[in-house]
SEBA-262931 format. One line per field, with one value per atom (N, C-alpha, C): residue number from 1; residue in one letter; chain; atom name; x, z, y. Coordinates in nm, 3 decimals. Layout:
SEBA-262931
n [NUM;...]
res [A;...]
chain [A;...]
atom [CA;...]
px [X;...]
pz [Z;...]
py [Y;...]
end
This chain:
SEBA-262931
n [1;1;1;2;2;2;3;3;3;4;4;4;5;5;5;6;6;6;7;7;7;8;8;8;9;9;9;10;10;10;11;11;11;12;12;12;13;13;13;14;14;14;15;15;15;16;16;16;17;17;17;18;18;18;19;19;19;20;20;20;21;21;21;22;22;22;23;23;23;24;24;24;25;25;25;26;26;26;27;27;27;28;28;28;29;29;29;30;30;30;31;31;31;32;32;32;33;33;33;34;34;34;35;35;35;36;36;36;37;37;37;38;38;38;39;39;39;40;40;40;41;41;41;42;42;42;43;43;43;44;44;44;45;45;45;46;46;46;47;47;47;48;48;48;49;49;49;50;50;50;51;51;51;52;52;52;53;53;53;54;54;54;55;55;55;56;56;56;57;57;57;58;58;58;59;59;59;60;60;60;61;61;61;62;62;62;63;63;63;64;64;64;65;65;65;66;66;66;67;67;67;68;68;68;69;69;69;70;70;70;71;71;71;72;72;72;73;73;73;74;74;74;75;75;75;76;76;76;77;77;77;78;78;78;79;79;79;80;80;80;81;81;81;82;82;82;83;83;83;84;84;84;85;85;85;86;86;86;87;87;87;88;88;88;89;89;89;90;90;90;91;91;91;92;92;92;93;93;93;94;94;94;95;95;95;96;96;96;97;97;97;98;98;98;99;99;99;100;100;100;101;101;101;102;102;102;103;103;103;104;104;104;105;105;105;106;106;106;107;107;107;108;108;108;109;109;109;110;110;110;111;111;111;112;112;112;113;113;113;114;114;114;115;115;115;116;116;116;117;117;117;118;118;118;119;119;119;120;120;120;121;121;121;122;122;122;123;123;123;124;124;124;125;125;125;126;126;126;127;127;127;128;128;128;129;129;129;130;130;130;131;131;131;132;132;132;133;133;133;134;134;134;135;135;135;136;136;136;137;137;137;138;138;138;139;139;139;140;140;140;141;141;141;142;142;142;143;143;143;144;144;144;145;145;145;146;146;146;147;147;147;148;148;148;149;149;149;150;150;150;151;151;151;152;152;152;153;153;153;154;154;154;155;155;155;156;156;156;157;157;157;158;158;158;159;159;159;160;160;160;161;161;161;162;162;162;163;163;163;164;164;164;165;165;165;166;166;166;167;167;167;168;168;168;169;169;169;170;170;170;171;171;171;172;172;172;173;173;173;174;174;174;175;175;175;176;176;176;177;177;177;178;178;178;179;179;179;180;180;180;181;181;181;182;182;182;183;183;183;184;184;184;185;185;185;186;186;186;187;187;187;188;188;188;189;189;189;190;190;190;191;191;191;192;192;192;193;193;193;194;194;194]
res [M;M;M;K;K;K;I;I;I;E;E;E;T;T;T;L;L;L;T;T;T;G;G;G;K;K;K;H;H;H;K;K;K;G;G;G;E;E;E;T;T;T;A;A;A;Y;Y;Y;I;I;I;I;I;I;G;G;G;S;S;S;G;G;G;K;K;K;S;S;S;I;I;I;Q;Q;Q;H;H;H;L;L;L;N;N;N;E;E;E;S;S;S;Y;Y;Y;F;F;F;G;G;G;N;N;N;G;G;G;I;I;I;I;I;I;I;I;I;A;A;A;L;L;L;N;N;N;D;D;D;N;N;N;I;I;I;L;L;L;R;R;R;I;I;I;E;E;E;S;S;S;L;L;L;Q;Q;Q;I;I;I;P;P;P;H;H;H;I;I;I;I;I;I;Y;Y;Y;S;S;S;M;M;M;Q;Q;Q;K;K;K;D;D;D;N;N;N;P;P;P;G;G;G;G;G;G;H;H;H;D;D;D;R;R;R;F;F;F;E;E;E;C;C;C;K;K;K;C;C;C;T;T;T;G;G;G;E;E;E;Q;Q;Q;I;I;I;C;C;C;I;I;I;F;F;F;G;G;G;E;E;E;L;L;L;V;V;V;K;K;K;V;V;V;I;I;I;P;P;P;K;K;K;R;R;R;A;A;A;I;I;I;L;L;L;L;L;L;V;V;V;H;H;H;E;E;E;L;L;L;E;E;E;S;S;S;N;N;N;N;N;N;C;C;C;M;M;M;T;T;T;E;E;E;Y;Y;Y;P;P;P;N;N;N;R;R;R;Y;Y;Y;T;T;T;F;F;F;N;N;N;N;N;N;E;E;E;R;R;R;F;F;F;G;G;G;Y;Y;Y;K;K;K;W;W;W;N;N;N;K;K;K;P;P;P;S;S;S;V;V;V;F;F;F;S;S;S;S;S;S;V;V;V;K;K;K;V;V;V;A;A;A;Q;Q;Q;L;L;L;L;L;L;G;G;G;C;C;C;S;S;S;H;H;H;I;I;I;K;K;K;L;L;L;V;V;V;S;S;S;F;F;F;D;D;D;A;A;A;T;T;T;A;A;A;L;L;L;N;N;N;C;C;C;N;N;N;G;G;G;R;R;R;I;I;I;L;L;L;K;K;K;D;D;D;G;G;G;R;R;R;L;L;L;L;L;L;K;K;K;D;D;D;H;H;H;P;P;P;Y;Y;Y;H;H;H;E;E;E;N;N;N;N;N;N;E;E;E;G;G;G;L;L;L;V;V;V;E;E;E;M;M;M;L;L;L;K;K;K;I;I;I;I;I;I;S;S;S;H;H;H;E;E;E;F;F;F;V;V;V;T;T;T;P;P;P;K;K;K]
chain [A;A;A;A;A;A;A;A;A;A;A;A;A;A;A;A;A;A;A;A;A;A;A;A;A;A;A;A;A;A;A;A;A;A;A;A;A;A;A;A;A;A;A;A;A;A;A;A;A;A;A;A;A;A;A;A;A;A;A;A;A;A;A;A;A;A;A;A;A;A;A;A;A;A;A;A;A;A;A;A;A;A;A;A;A;A;A;A;A;A;A;A;A;A;A;A;A;A;A;A;A;A;A;A;A;A;A;A;A;A;A;A;A;A;A;A;A;A;A;A;A;A;A;A;A;A;A;A;A;A;A;A;A;A;A;A;A;A;A;A;A;A;A;A;A;A;A;A;A;A;A;A;A;A;A;A;A;A;A;A;A;A;A;A;A;A;A;A;A;A;A;A;A;A;A;A;A;A;A;A;A;A;A;A;A;A;A;A;A;A;A;A;A;A;A;A;A;A;A;A;A;A;A;A;A;A;A;A;A;A;A;A;A;A;A;A;A;A;A;A;A;A;A;A;A;A;A;A;A;A;A;A;A;A;A;A;A;A;A;A;A;A;A;A;A;A;A;A;A;A;A;A;A;A;A;A;A;A;A;A;A;A;A;A;A;A;A;A;A;A;A;A;A;A;A;A;A;A;A;A;A;A;A;A;A;A;A;A;A;A;A;A;A;A;A;A;A;A;A;A;A;A;A;A;A;A;A;A;A;A;A;A;A;A;A;A;A;A;A;A;A;A;A;A;A;A;A;A;A;A;A;A;A;A;A;A;A;A;A;A;A;A;A;A;A;A;A;A;A;A;A;A;A;A;A;A;A;A;A;A;A;A;A;A;A;A;A;A;A;A;A;A;A;A;A;A;A;A;A;A;A;A;A;A;A;A;A;A;A;A;A;A;A;A;A;A;A;A;A;A;A;A;A;A;A;A;A;A;A;A;A;A;A;A;A;A;A;A;A;A;A;A;A;A;A;A;A;A;A;A;A;A;A;A;A;A;A;A;A;A;A;A;A;A;A;A;A;A;A;A;A;A;A;A;A;A;A;A;A;A;A;A;A;A;A;A;A;A;A;A;A;A;A;A;A;A;A;A;A;A;A;A;A;A;A;A;A;A;A;A;A;A;A;A;A;A;A;A;A;A;A;A;A;A;A;A;A;A;A;A;A;A;A;A;A;A;A;A;A;A;A;A;A;A;A;A;A;A;A;A;A;A;A;A;A;A;A;A;A;A;A;A;A;A;A;A;A;A;A;A;A;A;A;A;A;A;A;A;A;A;A;A;A;A;A;A;A;A;A;A;A;A;A;A;A;A;A;A;A;A;A;A]
atom [N;CA;C;N;CA;C;N;CA;C;N;CA;C;N;CA;C;N;CA;C;N;CA;C;N;CA;C;N;CA;C;N;CA;C;N;CA;C;N;CA;C;N;CA;C;N;CA;C;N;CA;C;N;CA;C;N;CA;C;N;CA;C;N;CA;C;N;CA;C;N;CA;C;N;CA;C;N;CA;C;N;CA;C;N;CA;C;N;CA;C;N;CA;C;N;CA;C;N;CA;C;N;CA;C;N;CA;C;N;CA;C;N;CA;C;N;CA;C;N;CA;C;N;CA;C;N;CA;C;N;CA;C;N;CA;C;N;CA;C;N;CA;C;N;CA;C;N;CA;C;N;CA;C;N;CA;C;N;CA;C;N;CA;C;N;CA;C;N;CA;C;N;CA;C;N;CA;C;N;CA;C;N;CA;C;N;CA;C;N;CA;C;N;CA;C;N;CA;C;N;CA;C;N;CA;C;N;CA;C;N;CA;C;N;CA;C;N;CA;C;N;CA;C;N;CA;C;N;CA;C;N;CA;C;N;CA;C;N;CA;C;N;CA;C;N;CA;C;N;CA;C;N;CA;C;N;CA;C;N;CA;C;N;CA;C;N;CA;C;N;CA;C;N;CA;C;N;CA;C;N;CA;C;N;CA;C;N;CA;C;N;CA;C;N;CA;C;N;CA;C;N;CA;C;N;CA;C;N;CA;C;N;CA;C;N;CA;C;N;CA;C;N;CA;C;N;CA;C;N;CA;C;N;CA;C;N;CA;C;N;CA;C;N;CA;C;N;CA;C;N;CA;C;N;CA;C;N;CA;C;N;CA;C;N;CA;C;N;CA;C;N;CA;C;N;CA;C;N;CA;C;N;CA;C;N;CA;C;N;CA;C;N;CA;C;N;CA;C;N;CA;C;N;CA;C;N;CA;C;N;CA;C;N;CA;C;N;CA;C;N;CA;C;N;CA;C;N;CA;C;N;CA;C;N;CA;C;N;CA;C;N;CA;C;N;CA;C;N;CA;C;N;CA;C;N;CA;C;N;CA;C;N;CA;C;N;CA;C;N;CA;C;N;CA;C;N;CA;C;N;CA;C;N;CA;C;N;CA;C;N;CA;C;N;CA;C;N;CA;C;N;CA;C;N;CA;C;N;CA;C;N;CA;C;N;CA;C;N;CA;C;N;CA;C;N;CA;C;N;CA;C;N;CA;C;N;CA;C;N;CA;C;N;CA;C;N;CA;C;N;CA;C;N;CA;C;N;CA;C;N;CA;C;N;CA;C;N;CA;C;N;CA;C;N;CA;C;N;CA;C;N;CA;C;N;CA;C;N;CA;C;N;CA;C;N;CA;C;N;CA;C;N;CA;C;N;CA;C;N;CA;C;N;CA;C;N;CA;C;N;CA;C;N;CA;C;N;CA;C;N;CA;C;N;CA;C;N;CA;C;N;CA;C;N;CA;C;N;CA;C;N;CA;C;N;CA;C;N;CA;C;N;CA;C;N;CA;C;N;CA;C;N;CA;C;N;CA;C]
px [0.056;-0.023;0.062;0.045;0.117;0.066;0.214;0.192;0.108;0.066;-0.067;-0.222;-0.221;-0.346;-0.310;-0.211;-0.179;-0.186;-0.234;-0.247;-0.319;-0.290;-0.319;-0.362;-0.264;-0.329;-0.240;-0.185;-0.128;-0.116;-0.203;-0.242;-0.221;-0.129;-0.091;0.022;0.053;0.167;0.287;0.344;0.536;0.589;0.673;0.708;0.885;0.931;1.053;1.166;1.223;1.296;1.422;1.494;1.613;1.716;1.816;1.951;2.048;2.162;2.236;2.425;2.382;2.499;2.559;2.665;2.717;2.684;2.562;2.499;2.386;2.338;2.264;2.309;2.409;2.458;2.421;2.361;2.298;2.163;2.105;1.964;1.877;1.797;1.694;1.605;1.490;1.333;1.292;1.392;1.382;1.357;1.427;1.435;1.323;1.203;1.088;0.962;0.870;0.735;0.642;0.482;0.400;0.473;0.391;0.454;0.470;0.520;0.557;0.686;0.758;0.861;0.911;0.991;1.010;1.215;1.215;1.335;1.423;1.527;1.579;1.679;1.634;1.706;1.715;1.876;1.923;1.888;1.860;1.865;1.702;1.607;1.503;1.549;1.690;1.708;1.718;1.782;1.815;1.685;1.572;1.437;1.339;1.343;1.281;1.353;1.487;1.522;1.491;1.422;1.386;1.258;1.212;1.032;0.980;0.961;0.874;0.741;0.605;0.497;0.454;0.511;0.549;0.465;0.373;0.403;0.532;0.557;0.699;0.720;0.764;0.758;0.913;0.956;1.060;1.089;1.195;1.168;1.316;1.301;1.430;1.451;1.537;1.519;1.694;1.795;1.895;1.918;1.840;1.896;1.842;1.919;1.876;1.789;1.755;1.632;1.667;1.587;1.600;1.755;1.816;1.898;2.037;2.143;2.270;2.368;2.348;2.465;2.519;2.400;2.420;2.359;2.400;2.321;2.248;2.109;2.016;2.041;2.053;2.054;1.921;1.795;1.687;1.655;1.601;1.516;1.395;1.349;1.188;1.174;1.286;1.237;1.340;1.414;1.528;1.562;1.624;1.651;1.785;1.811;1.973;1.975;2.078;2.155;2.265;2.257;2.390;2.403;2.330;2.358;2.385;2.411;2.392;2.331;2.302;2.161;2.200;2.107;2.160;2.021;2.058;1.953;1.849;1.766;1.725;1.603;1.519;1.357;1.316;1.236;1.129;1.041;1.010;0.947;0.785;0.781;0.647;0.597;0.733;0.722;0.642;0.566;0.508;0.642;0.641;0.759;0.740;0.831;0.812;0.922;0.891;0.997;0.988;1.078;1.083;1.071;0.984;0.961;1.107;1.160;1.260;1.413;1.410;1.521;1.512;1.402;1.374;1.233;1.185;1.056;1.084;1.143;1.184;1.219;1.274;1.270;1.124;1.137;1.035;0.903;0.875;0.709;0.635;0.642;0.552;0.533;0.571;0.568;0.417;0.371;0.176;0.163;0.260;0.214;0.337;0.353;0.421;0.354;0.428;0.390;0.460;0.473;0.530;0.550;0.650;0.674;0.772;0.772;0.873;0.869;1.001;1.081;1.030;1.040;0.931;0.857;0.746;0.599;0.606;0.717;0.739;0.808;0.875;0.912;1.040;1.138;1.291;1.317;1.473;1.539;1.527;1.503;1.478;1.550;1.696;1.794;1.807;1.742;1.791;1.758;1.871;1.865;1.735;1.761;1.656;1.590;1.675;1.596;1.475;1.537;1.465;1.312;1.341;1.222;1.112;1.188;1.133;1.046;1.142;1.039;0.891;0.931;0.801;0.748;0.762;0.656;0.550;0.680;0.629;0.468;0.507;0.421;0.300;0.318;0.224;0.125;0.188;0.130;0.074;0.077;0.001;0.081;0.223;0.298;0.289;0.266;0.301;0.480;0.507;0.653;0.766;0.879;0.961;1.070;1.123;1.254;1.342;1.415;1.575;1.648;1.658;1.752;1.861;1.946;2.089;2.116;2.109;2.192;2.239;2.371;2.480;2.546;2.586;2.608;2.591;2.474;2.369;2.348;2.324;2.301;2.454;2.537;2.717;2.819;2.776;2.868;2.988;2.946;3.003;2.973;3.089;3.058;3.092;3.019;3.035;2.898;2.847;2.740;2.796;2.672;2.721;2.641;2.740;2.675;2.632;2.510;2.404;2.531;2.656;2.723;2.786;2.742;2.813;2.942;3.009;3.137;3.093;3.206;3.169;3.242;3.149;3.173;3.244;3.378;3.404;3.406;3.402;3.409;3.344;3.237;3.104;3.018;3.041;3.022;2.842;2.799;2.657;2.649;2.732;2.764;2.680;2.723;2.617;2.469;2.463;2.291;2.243;2.312;2.268;2.255;2.294;2.224;2.077;2.066;1.906;1.821;1.844;1.811;1.754;1.902;1.850;1.723;1.740;1.610;1.501;1.493;1.378;1.283;1.362;1.322;1.264;1.268;1.253;1.073;1.019;0.873;0.800;0.876;0.823;0.894;0.754;0.850;0.905;1.028;1.158;1.277;1.321;1.436;1.521;1.661;1.763;1.780;1.754;1.783;1.917;1.991;2.137;2.169;2.155;2.137;2.279;2.275;2.437;2.441]
pz [-0.028;-0.013;-0.004;-0.045;-0.044;0.091;0.146;0.241;0.241;0.172;0.164;0.230;0.243;0.296;0.458;0.503;0.654;0.668;0.539;0.596;0.742;0.804;0.936;1.057;1.028;1.109;1.248;1.290;1.384;1.434;1.392;1.371;1.529;1.552;1.683;1.770;1.726;1.804;1.765;1.867;1.823;1.747;1.649;1.607;1.638;1.714;1.727;1.646;1.583;1.431;1.496;1.470;1.507;1.436;1.427;1.334;1.366;1.333;1.360;1.408;1.479;1.575;1.626;1.694;1.788;1.935;1.972;2.085;2.129;1.983;1.979;2.077;2.115;2.213;2.360;2.395;2.534;2.525;2.398;2.404;2.484;2.554;2.655;2.656;2.753;2.737;2.776;2.882;2.912;2.820;2.686;2.576;2.523;2.545;2.508;2.588;2.494;2.591;2.476;2.522;2.427;2.230;2.168;2.036;1.991;1.851;1.734;1.738;1.657;1.644;1.522;1.443;1.321;1.280;1.308;1.284;1.164;1.120;0.999;0.958;0.858;0.812;0.938;0.941;1.070;1.217;1.253;1.357;1.442;1.330;1.398;1.494;1.488;1.603;1.718;1.700;1.852;1.909;1.854;1.872;1.955;1.841;1.876;2.023;2.019;2.128;2.290;2.240;2.386;2.443;2.354;2.383;2.467;2.364;2.450;2.378;2.446;2.395;2.254;2.187;2.075;2.024;1.878;1.725;1.652;1.614;1.583;1.406;1.297;1.176;1.151;1.057;0.999;0.902;0.858;0.722;0.672;0.519;0.509;0.336;0.328;0.169;0.129;0.189;0.140;0.025;-0.035;-0.126;-0.268;-0.377;-0.491;-0.564;-0.533;-0.608;-0.782;-0.834;-1.009;-1.052;-0.973;-1.031;-1.046;-1.105;-1.136;-1.009;-0.873;-0.829;-0.730;-0.706;-0.616;-0.705;-0.674;-0.710;-0.625;-0.674;-0.527;-0.551;-0.460;-0.419;-0.331;-0.308;-0.262;-0.282;-0.212;-0.219;-0.217;-0.141;-0.089;0.012;0.101;0.202;0.322;0.296;0.333;0.307;0.330;0.368;0.287;0.193;0.141;0.195;0.220;0.287;0.181;0.106;0.030;-0.036;-0.104;-0.193;-0.102;-0.007;0.090;0.152;0.114;0.205;0.360;0.476;0.621;0.645;0.786;0.837;0.968;0.856;0.909;0.909;0.992;0.966;1.114;1.063;1.201;1.273;1.376;1.445;1.429;1.493;1.454;1.427;1.351;1.328;1.154;1.143;1.022;0.943;0.807;0.730;0.634;0.613;0.482;0.378;0.240;0.168;0.086;0.011;-0.091;-0.223;-0.337;-0.400;-0.503;-0.532;-0.611;-0.535;-0.448;-0.375;-0.284;-0.219;-0.173;-0.197;-0.296;-0.381;-0.350;-0.365;-0.417;-0.263;-0.128;-0.025;0.117;0.133;0.219;0.135;0.052;-0.057;0.011;0.153;0.198;0.317;0.412;0.492;0.538;0.665;0.642;0.659;0.722;0.759;0.691;0.571;0.473;0.366;0.343;0.266;0.196;0.064;-0.005;-0.003;-0.027;-0.067;-0.129;-0.203;-0.310;-0.273;-0.256;-0.230;-0.335;-0.430;-0.594;-0.555;-0.435;-0.462;-0.292;-0.250;-0.153;-0.227;-0.346;-0.375;-0.406;-0.405;-0.375;-0.459;-0.485;-0.572;-0.525;-0.609;-0.502;-0.427;-0.420;-0.323;-0.243;-0.202;-0.130;0.070;0.148;0.271;0.355;0.419;0.500;0.547;0.629;0.726;0.683;0.540;0.475;0.471;0.391;0.404;0.519;0.638;0.761;0.814;0.802;0.845;0.733;0.652;0.528;0.606;0.616;0.661;0.802;0.886;0.974;1.004;0.917;0.823;0.776;0.701;0.642;0.749;0.805;0.926;1.035;1.022;1.078;1.209;1.248;1.355;1.386;1.481;1.479;1.555;1.670;1.683;1.621;1.592;1.614;1.650;1.718;1.840;1.722;1.680;1.631;1.701;1.738;1.837;1.756;1.861;1.765;1.631;1.641;1.464;1.528;1.579;1.641;1.537;1.408;1.294;1.253;1.289;1.278;1.421;1.537;1.706;1.769;1.691;1.759;1.645;1.537;1.392;1.450;1.469;1.523;1.381;1.337;1.196;1.246;1.215;1.225;1.249;1.205;1.213;1.303;1.379;1.456;1.350;1.291;1.225;1.310;1.275;1.329;1.449;1.362;1.510;1.549;1.591;1.709;1.675;1.584;1.492;1.519;1.491;1.432;1.362;1.238;1.061;1.112;1.073;1.121;0.964;0.967;0.832;0.755;0.831;0.697;0.707;0.580;0.553;0.581;0.683;0.699;0.750;0.790;0.779;0.654;0.532;0.431;0.409;0.523;0.521;0.581;0.687;0.790;0.696;0.608;0.553;0.488;0.421;0.367;0.491;0.558;0.679;0.789;0.831;0.912;0.878;0.724;0.630;0.635;0.582;0.640;0.746;0.829;1.004;1.016;0.953;1.020;1.010;0.951;0.897;0.990;1.087;1.217;1.344;1.415;1.587;1.563;1.647;1.669;1.744;1.769;1.907;1.830;1.887;1.837;2.015;2.002;2.123;2.148;2.210;2.232;2.357;2.327;2.493;2.499;2.643;2.662;2.814]
py [-0.091;0.020;0.139;0.196;0.378;0.468;0.465;0.571;0.645;0.731;0.816;0.764;0.661;0.588;0.614;0.621;0.691;0.806;0.916;1.097;1.089;1.156;1.222;1.139;0.989;0.866;0.884;1.014;0.992;1.190;1.250;1.369;1.438;1.548;1.610;1.535;1.423;1.350;1.419;1.342;1.380;1.236;1.262;1.155;1.161;1.042;1.035;0.983;1.062;0.961;0.950;0.786;0.724;0.749;0.794;0.835;0.705;0.742;0.626;0.691;0.817;0.887;0.748;0.805;0.722;0.727;0.835;0.811;0.730;0.655;0.546;0.485;0.439;0.359;0.393;0.457;0.500;0.541;0.501;0.502;0.399;0.447;0.358;0.417;0.330;0.360;0.479;0.537;0.674;0.807;0.800;0.909;0.905;0.816;0.820;0.863;0.949;0.984;0.970;0.989;0.967;1.021;0.928;0.933;0.820;0.826;0.718;0.738;0.638;0.580;0.580;0.612;0.610;0.553;0.428;0.372;0.400;0.473;0.478;0.323;0.260;0.130;0.076;0.007;-0.076;-0.096;0.044;0.127;0.027;-0.017;-0.129;-0.183;-0.238;-0.381;-0.321;-0.223;-0.136;-0.127;-0.023;-0.007;-0.121;-0.216;-0.300;-0.405;-0.388;-0.484;-0.417;-0.251;-0.184;-0.227;-0.295;-0.350;-0.254;-0.134;-0.028;-0.030;0.016;0.004;0.075;0.178;0.230;0.187;0.262;0.212;0.254;0.152;0.201;0.153;0.259;0.282;0.189;0.141;0.088;0.152;0.243;0.304;0.271;0.170;0.073;0.121;0.249;0.350;0.308;0.282;0.288;0.154;0.114;-0.013;0.059;0.041;0.141;0.047;-0.070;-0.129;-0.106;-0.039;-0.049;0.045;0.094;0.202;0.117;0.190;0.140;0.172;0.222;0.270;0.143;0.019;-0.120;-0.195;-0.297;-0.443;-0.483;-0.473;-0.535;-0.712;-0.733;-0.888;-0.962;-0.891;-0.872;-1.033;-1.110;-1.240;-1.204;-1.091;-1.060;-1.057;-1.167;-1.195;-1.117;-1.015;-0.958;-0.807;-0.758;-0.601;-0.579;-0.504;-0.493;-0.346;-0.287;-0.174;-0.134;-0.048;0.009;-0.137;-0.217;-0.342;-0.472;-0.475;-0.619;-0.628;-0.770;-0.827;-0.862;-0.801;-0.778;-0.813;-0.863;-0.933;-0.847;-0.737;-0.659;-0.659;-0.739;-0.811;-0.741;-0.632;-0.584;-0.716;-0.701;-0.810;-0.737;-0.666;-0.538;-0.453;-0.409;-0.250;-0.249;-0.169;-0.082;-0.057;-0.173;-0.120;-0.043;0.087;0.183;0.171;0.128;0.127;0.178;0.229;0.360;0.259;0.339;0.257;0.247;0.326;0.350;0.268;0.239;0.207;0.046;0.032;-0.078;-0.171;-0.166;-0.185;-0.370;-0.424;-0.556;-0.639;-0.549;-0.563;-0.644;-0.747;-0.778;-0.771;-0.819;-0.836;-0.852;-0.941;-1.026;-1.018;-0.899;-0.814;-0.761;-0.787;-0.804;-0.637;-0.522;-0.403;-0.314;-0.343;-0.299;-0.180;-0.039;0.082;0.146;0.197;0.218;0.394;0.456;0.603;0.633;0.744;0.806;0.943;0.970;1.084;1.201;1.168;1.263;1.281;1.252;1.282;1.342;1.370;1.508;1.600;1.612;1.721;1.699;1.592;1.548;1.469;1.492;1.384;1.242;1.094;1.002;0.964;1.017;0.921;1.060;1.102;1.237;1.145;1.221;1.097;1.066;0.975;0.886;0.971;1.124;1.163;1.282;1.305;1.419;1.333;1.204;1.126;1.063;1.053;1.078;1.180;1.328;1.392;1.444;1.407;1.424;1.330;1.177;1.086;1.150;1.179;1.242;1.341;1.422;1.527;1.514;1.372;1.342;1.263;1.206;1.167;1.205;1.314;1.428;1.482;1.437;1.516;1.614;1.679;1.795;1.872;1.749;1.796;1.681;1.718;1.610;1.606;1.448;1.479;1.380;1.460;1.361;1.322;1.175;1.173;1.063;1.104;1.028;1.066;1.239;1.282;1.368;1.269;1.355;1.457;1.388;1.483;1.635;1.603;1.775;1.827;1.747;1.839;1.886;1.776;1.802;1.832;1.861;1.837;1.705;1.599;1.504;1.392;1.362;1.302;1.111;1.035;0.911;0.819;0.712;0.638;0.503;0.472;0.302;0.193;0.113;-0.021;-0.121;-0.209;-0.258;-0.378;-0.388;-0.479;-0.366;-0.273;-0.156;-0.106;-0.091;-0.071;0.074;0.164;0.324;0.278;0.364;0.414;0.548;0.609;0.756;0.781;0.943;1.044;0.964;0.951;0.969;1.017;1.135;1.255;1.322;1.283;1.306;1.481;1.524;1.681;1.736;1.662;1.728;1.769;1.673;1.709;1.804;1.854;1.975;2.044;2.171;2.248;2.263;2.163;2.096;2.078;2.016;1.968;2.088;2.184;2.297;2.383;2.353;2.439;2.429;2.252;2.205;2.189;2.180;2.199;2.307;2.408;2.534;2.544;2.497;2.459;2.388;2.311;2.194;2.199;2.208;2.183;2.078;2.101;2.014;2.057;1.942;1.931;1.835;1.829;1.764;1.646;1.561;1.443;1.345;1.408;1.332;1.249;1.099;1.028;1.005;1.039;1.024;0.930]
end
């Protein structure tokens, strides 16, 4: 189904969008109040391990599917991230997949919705954080908490991989300018777990 069928579903709620900054290692249940959670890519593993009662969305966007950048190896039962098969299979989250990047991933998943950055007014490969903010707005959320976006909040580059290793010097800071501009139109805050 298309994400547009969920328009307004969480009107007035807070959306917690989970990034991949190093601070995610300190994330626990105490950082969440009422609202929904949108976990980006393999961060869903961390979020579902917390066993919190929130409605959780798992955004899987970083596989190019039909594009030439990487070769998709999806079988339809797994998620590809940057062309590599990874065992990122949500247990109970609502799955959000990009039509142009991850459309072949987990095709039989029961709660699966597709989106397309081009319908949000962006180029198809705009970073996941932009897609997640647009999804939160479409869902009707009135406030966004960007959790573990260390590159933007702290000007600290790096990303925690699903095995816990830190990928240094990843250029997430390149997203800052456009993201800061985008966030001017919605109530938001950055949360950096410590």
